LOTORZA-611775 format. One record per residue (C-alpha): residue number from 0; residue in three letters; x, y, z. Coordinates in pm, whole numbers. Example, Ala and Ser with C-alpha at 12.3 -4.5 7.8 and 13.67 -1.06 7.14 Angstrom:
<pts>
<pt resi="0" resn="ALA" x="1230" y="-450" z="780"/>
<pt resi="1" resn="SER" x="1367" y="-106" z="714"/>
</pts>
This chain:
<pts>
<pt resi="0" resn="GLN" x="977" y="1608" z="573"/>
<pt resi="1" resn="VAL" x="873" y="1281" z="340"/>
<pt resi="2" resn="GLN" x="554" y="1315" z="152"/>
<pt resi="3" resn="LEU" x="365" y="1035" z="23"/>
<pt resi="4" resn="VAL" x="117" y="1099" z="-217"/>
<pt resi="5" resn="GLU" x="-186" y="811" z="-366"/>
<pt resi="6" resn="SER" x="-318" y="767" z="-678"/>
<pt resi="7" resn="GLY" x="-503" y="479" z="-882"/>
<pt resi="8" resn="GLY" x="-837" y="454" z="-688"/>
<pt resi="9" resn="GLY" x="-1143" y="452" z="-835"/>
<pt resi="10" resn="LEU" x="-1502" y="261" z="-885"/>
<pt resi="11" resn="VAL" x="-1460" y="-76" z="-1056"/>
<pt resi="12" resn="GLN" x="-1636" y="-350" z="-1075"/>
<pt resi="13" resn="ALA" x="-1596" y="-711" z="-851"/>
<pt resi="14" resn="GLY" x="-1342" y="-904" z="-1057"/>
<pt resi="15" resn="GLY" x="-1173" y="-621" z="-1182"/>
<pt resi="16" resn="SER" x="-822" y="-466" z="-1176"/>
<pt resi="17" resn="LEU" x="-658" y="-162" z="-1017"/>
<pt resi="18" resn="ARG" x="-325" y="-24" z="-980"/>
<pt resi="19" resn="LEU" x="-249" y="199" z="-663"/>
<pt resi="20" resn="SER" x="80" y="414" z="-711"/>
<pt resi="21" resn="CYS" x="272" y="617" z="-406"/>
<pt resi="22" resn="THR" x="515" y="855" z="-449"/>
<pt resi="23" resn="SER" x="765" y="996" z="-198"/>
<pt resi="24" resn="SER" x="895" y="1324" z="-203"/>
<pt resi="25" resn="GLY" x="1187" y="1196" z="83"/>
<pt resi="26" resn="ARG" x="1514" y="1189" z="-93"/>
<pt resi="27" resn="THR" x="1595" y="866" z="122"/>
<pt resi="28" resn="PHE" x="1305" y="680" z="10"/>
<pt resi="29" resn="SER" x="1510" y="380" z="-129"/>
<pt resi="30" resn="SER" x="1602" y="340" z="223"/>
<pt resi="31" resn="TYR" x="1214" y="302" z="372"/>
<pt resi="32" resn="ALA" x="1008" y="-22" z="408"/>
<pt resi="33" resn="MET" x="729" y="89" z="234"/>
<pt resi="34" resn="GLY" x="336" y="-67" z="342"/>
<pt resi="35" resn="TRP" x="-8" y="-6" z="228"/>
<pt resi="36" resn="PHE" x="-302" y="-3" z="438"/>
<pt resi="37" resn="ARG" x="-671" y="22" z="356"/>
<pt resi="38" resn="LEU" x="-953" y="177" z="630"/>
<pt resi="39" resn="ALA" x="-1275" y="13" z="528"/>
<pt resi="40" resn="PRO" x="-1612" y="195" z="707"/>
<pt resi="41" resn="GLY" x="-1663" y="58" z="1031"/>
<pt resi="42" resn="LYS" x="-1325" y="-108" z="1067"/>
<pt resi="43" resn="GLU" x="-980" y="-19" z="1169"/>
<pt resi="44" resn="ARG" x="-699" y="49" z="959"/>
<pt resi="45" resn="GLU" x="-554" y="-261" z="843"/>
<pt resi="46" resn="PHE" x="-234" y="-390" z="675"/>
<pt resi="47" resn="VAL" x="-280" y="-538" z="319"/>
<pt resi="48" resn="ALA" x="95" y="-523" z="164"/>
<pt resi="49" resn="GLY" x="448" y="-424" z="300"/>
<pt resi="50" resn="ILE" x="837" y="-450" z="89"/>
<pt resi="51" resn="LYS" x="1130" y="-366" z="203"/>
<pt resi="52" resn="TRP" x="1418" y="-129" z="24"/>
<pt resi="53" resn="SER" x="1543" y="-391" z="-178"/>
<pt resi="54" resn="GLY" x="1211" y="-520" z="-320"/>
<pt resi="55" resn="GLY" x="1339" y="-891" z="-226"/>
<pt resi="56" resn="ASN" x="1129" y="-907" z="117"/>
<pt resi="57" resn="ILE" x="754" y="-896" z="84"/>
<pt resi="58" resn="LEU" x="492" y="-941" z="268"/>
<pt resi="59" resn="TYR" x="91" y="-964" z="255"/>
<pt resi="60" resn="ALA" x="-166" y="-999" z="433"/>
<pt resi="61" resn="ASP" x="-354" y="-1332" z="348"/>
<pt resi="62" resn="PHE" x="-707" y="-1190" z="227"/>
<pt resi="63" resn="VAL" x="-469" y="-1040" z="-39"/>
<pt resi="64" resn="LYS" x="-245" y="-1329" z="-135"/>
<pt resi="65" resn="GLY" x="-239" y="-1454" z="-489"/>
<pt resi="66" resn="ARG" x="-487" y="-1129" z="-578"/>
<pt resi="67" resn="PHE" x="-264" y="-820" z="-449"/>
<pt resi="68" resn="THR" x="61" y="-777" z="-579"/>
<pt resi="69" resn="ILE" x="324" y="-489" z="-432"/>
<pt resi="70" resn="SER" x="638" y="-385" z="-578"/>
<pt resi="71" resn="ARG" x="882" y="-58" z="-584"/>
<pt resi="72" resn="ASP" x="1101" y="163" z="-805"/>
<pt resi="73" resn="ASN" x="1340" y="286" z="-640"/>
<pt resi="74" resn="ALA" x="1454" y="537" z="-914"/>
<pt resi="75" resn="LYS" x="1113" y="689" z="-945"/>
<pt resi="76" resn="ASN" x="1048" y="708" z="-567"/>
<pt resi="77" resn="THR" x="724" y="472" z="-585"/>
<pt resi="78" resn="VAL" x="601" y="232" z="-437"/>
<pt resi="79" resn="TYR" x="274" y="27" z="-612"/>
<pt resi="80" resn="LEU" x="20" y="-182" z="-561"/>
<pt resi="81" resn="GLN" x="-171" y="-392" z="-837"/>
<pt resi="82" resn="MET" x="-492" y="-540" z="-721"/>
<pt resi="83" resn="ASN" x="-673" y="-802" z="-932"/>
<pt resi="84" resn="SER" x="-968" y="-973" z="-864"/>
<pt resi="85" resn="LEU" x="-1141" y="-697" z="-684"/>
<pt resi="86" resn="LYS" x="-1379" y="-791" z="-451"/>
<pt resi="87" resn="PRO" x="-1632" y="-564" z="-265"/>
<pt resi="88" resn="GLU" x="-1505" y="-650" z="83"/>
<pt resi="89" resn="ASP" x="-1166" y="-484" z="-81"/>
<pt resi="90" resn="THR" x="-1356" y="-128" z="-45"/>
<pt resi="91" resn="ALA" x="-1196" y="64" z="135"/>
<pt resi="92" resn="VAL" x="-950" y="369" z="164"/>
<pt resi="93" resn="TYR" x="-643" y="238" z="42"/>
<pt resi="94" resn="TYR" x="-292" y="480" z="237"/>
<pt resi="95" resn="CYS" x="73" y="445" z="139"/>
<pt resi="96" resn="ALA" x="335" y="441" z="461"/>
<pt resi="97" resn="ALA" x="687" y="470" z="497"/>
<pt resi="98" resn="ASP" x="863" y="232" z="777"/>
<pt resi="99" resn="ALA" x="1222" y="489" z="789"/>
<pt resi="100" resn="LEU" x="1343" y="308" z="1019"/>
<pt resi="101" resn="PRO" x="1254" y="-56" z="941"/>
<pt resi="102" resn="LEU" x="1395" y="-324" z="1097"/>
<pt resi="103" resn="GLY" x="1469" y="-707" z="1032"/>
<pt resi="104" resn="TRP" x="1117" y="-754" z="954"/>
<pt resi="105" resn="ILE" x="825" y="-639" z="765"/>
<pt resi="106" resn="ALA" x="591" y="-405" z="959"/>
<pt resi="107" resn="THR" x="232" y="-456" z="1014"/>
<pt resi="108" resn="LYS" x="118" y="-192" z="1239"/>
<pt resi="109" resn="THR" x="40" y="126" z="1199"/>
<pt resi="110" resn="TYR" x="259" y="304" z="1492"/>
<pt resi="111" resn="GLU" x="586" y="146" z="1306"/>
<pt resi="112" resn="TYR" x="494" y="353" z="1018"/>
<pt resi="113" resn="GLU" x="631" y="748" z="1045"/>
<pt resi="114" resn="TYR" x="482" y="886" z="741"/>
<pt resi="115" resn="TRP" x="134" y="829" z="554"/>
<pt resi="116" resn="GLY" x="-15" y="969" z="237"/>
<pt resi="117" resn="GLN" x="-378" y="1103" z="234"/>
<pt resi="118" resn="GLY" x="-528" y="816" z="121"/>
<pt resi="119" resn="THR" x="-708" y="721" z="-232"/>
<pt resi="120" resn="GLN" x="-1059" y="534" z="-237"/>
<pt resi="121" resn="VAL" x="-1106" y="221" z="-365"/>
<pt resi="122" resn="THR" x="-1478" y="102" z="-469"/>
<pt resi="123" resn="VAL" x="-1540" y="-223" z="-585"/>
<pt resi="124" resn="SER" x="-1921" y="-307" z="-706"/>
<pt resi="125" resn="SER" x="-2092" y="-630" z="-710"/>
</pts>
């Protein structure tokens, strides 16, 4: 069983930065594609960013391009989300997810990910 644990959330002012981390207990972490999603009040869970096992294939949602950076360290079983220039509309619970059976593209749908973390709250004040 794979367990994902997020950390790094918190309260930050608009324009500030946060770095989220997600550590996996799985032995085969390096073979998984990893994704970050977020869930804001009144909205559906949405894809934020994804990264393939090698780190060479990355995809971002349009609303975070140029502001967020996803990366991974397979030696540490950890994926990161560096969030800069944060906006109040970025306020949400952020989840990391693992796609244990990745195909040729980065999955963007929630049902394509088999494992999920418990989420970490990010609040951006104006």
